[in-house]
C-alpha positions in Angstrom: -10.4 -13.5 11.4 -13.4 -11.0 10.3 -16.1 -13.6 11.2 -14.6 -14.0 14.6 -14.4 -10.1 15.2 -17.8 -9.7 14.2 -18.9 -12.5 16.9 -16.8 -10.5 19.6 -18.8 -7.4 18.6 -22.2 -9.8 19.0 -20.8 -10.9 22.4 -19.5 -7.7 23.7 -22.5 -5.3 22.5 -25.7 -7.8 22.9 -25.3 -11.2 24.7 -22.9 -10.1 27.5 -23.3 -6.3 27.5 -23.5 -6.3 31.2 -20.0 -7.7 31.6 -18.2 -4.8 29.6 -20.5 -1.4 30.3 -20.5 -1.8 34.1 -22.9 0.3 36.1 -22.6 4.2 35.5 -24.5 5.1 38.8 -22.0 3.0 40.8 -18.9 4.9 39.1 -20.8 8.3 39.2 -20.5 9.0 35.9 -23.4 10.9 33.9 -22.7 11.5 30.1 -21.8 15.2 29.1 -23.5 14.7 25.5 -26.6 13.8 24.2 -26.4 10.9 22.2 -27.0 12.7 19.1 -24.4 15.3 19.6 -21.4 12.8 20.5 -22.3 11.0 17.1 -21.9 14.6 15.1 -18.7 15.3 17.0 -17.6 11.8 16.2 -18.3 12.2 12.5 -16.7 15.7 12.3 -13.6 14.2 14.0 -13.4 11.1 11.4 -13.3 13.7 8.6 -10.9 15.9 10.0 -8.8 12.8 11.0 -9.0 11.2 7.5 -7.7 14.8 5.9 -5.0 15.2 8.7 -3.9 11.2 8.1 -3.5 11.6 4.3 -1.4 14.7 4.6 0.8 12.5 7.2 1.6 9.6 4.7 2.1 12.6 1.9 4.6 14.6 4.4 6.4 11.7 5.7 7.9 10.3 2.9 10.0 12.9 1.9 11.1 13.1 5.9 11.4 9.3 5.9 13.8 9.7 2.8 16.0 12.3 4.1 16.8 10.6 7.4 16.9 7.0 5.5 13.8 5.5 7.1 12.5 2.4 5.6 8.5 2.4 4.9 8.5 -0.5 7.2 9.7 1.5 10.1 7.7 4.6 9.0 4.6 2.5 9.2 5.0 0.5 11.7 6.6 3.0 14.2 6.2 6.7 13.2 2.4 6.4 11.9 1.6 4.2 14.7 2.5 6.5 17.3 1.1 9.8 15.6 -2.0 8.1 14.4 -2.6 7.2 18.4 -1.8 10.0 20.0 -5.4 10.0 21.3 -5.7 6.7 22.3 -2.4 6.7 24.2 -3.6 10.4 26.1 -7.0 8.4 26.9 -5.5 5.8 28.4 -2.7 7.6 30.4 -6.0 9.6 31.6 -7.8 6.6 32.5 -4.8 5.1 34.6 -4.3 7.9 36.4 -7.9 7.7 37.2 -7.2 4.2 38.6 -9.5 2.7 35.4 -6.9 0.0 34.5 -10.0 -1.9 32.9 -10.9 1.2 30.8 -7.0 1.5 29.9 -6.4 -1.9 29.2 -9.6 -1.9 26.6 -8.3 1.3 25.0 -4.7 0.3 24.6 -5.7 -3.2 23.4 -8.9 -2.7 21.8 -7.5 -0.7 18.8 -4.8 -3.5 18.0 -7.5 -6.4 18.3 -9.3 -4.2 16.1 -6.7 -3.7 12.9 -5.3 -6.9 13.1 -9.3 -8.6 13.0 -11.6 -6.2 11.3 -9.2 -3.8 9.3 -6.5 -6.3 7.9 -8.7 -8.7 6.4 -11.1 -5.4 5.2 -8.4 -4.3 3.4 -7.7 -7.4 1.8 -10.7 -8.5 0.7 -11.2 -4.7 -0.7 -7.6 -5.1 -2.6 -9.6 -7.8 -4.8 -11.5 -5.0 -6.3 -8.2 -3.4 -7.5 -4.9 -4.7 -7.3 -4.6 -7.8 -5.2 -2.8 -7.1 -1.8 -2.1 -10.1 0.1 -1.6 -10.5 3.8 2.3 -11.4 4.1 4.5 -10.9 6.6 8.5 -11.4 6.7 10.0 -13.4 9.6 10.6 -10.0 11.6 7.4 -8.7 11.2 6.1 -12.4 12.8 8.8 -12.4 15.5 7.8 -8.6 16.4 3.9 -9.1 16.3 4.5 -12.8 18.2 6.8 -11.2 21.0 4.0 -8.2 21.3 1.5 -10.7 22.0 3.3 -12.7 24.5 4.8 -9.6 26.3 1.2 -8.3 26.4 -0.9 -11.8 27.4 2.4 -11.7 30.5 1.4 -8.5 31.6 -2.3 -8.6 31.6 -3.0 -12.1 32.5 -2.7 -12.0 36.4 -5.1 -9.2 36.0 -2.9 -6.9 38.3 -0.3 -3.8 37.2 2.5 -2.0 38.5 4.8 0.0 37.1 7.7 -2.6 36.1 4.8 -4.3 33.9 4.6 -1.0 32.2 8.8 -0.6 31.9 8.6 -4.1 30.0 5.7 -3.1 27.7 7.7 0.3 26.8 11.0 -1.6 26.6 9.4 -4.1 24.1 8.1 -1.4 21.5 11.4 0.2 22.1 13.3 -2.8 20.9 11.1 -3.8 18.3 11.4 -0.1 16.9 14.9 -0.3 17.1 15.0 -3.6 15.0 12.7 -2.3 12.3 14.7 0.9 12.2 17.9 -1.4 11.7 16.3 -3.6 8.6 
């Protein structure tokens, strides 16, 4: 998975860059920040996000225990919603501006990055400490397959409408309820 992810980056950023970047002049877009300022802000935001994430994990366990939430529900639903809030806002803003290609890339890109880069890296680094196998139970596998099938079904035709959004949100809610009840 890690090799495929790295090859996908090579494809998007080097060999077929023009397919994914578009033409900024056609869209009337100009960068608001210089590259150096953007890198500094991104670095600072990463540090702040790491600190906030650490605090979130430390405070969510007592709340989860008080509300009877399982670790799986907290990890898959609560942390995912809070951790991806900025992505949701960006995706909604892009959809509002009729930039559906960017909205889909924001929505799906982080999931692909987590599945194909972050998870394998965690497994590889786990060899340095206590081994962390990448094992999913039946409910988790069904949820992943269902989410992947719904996503492919919705984006496959290259068109979107409000009902497809309802299907995706409904699927997420159904998965959330299933993990809450487990």
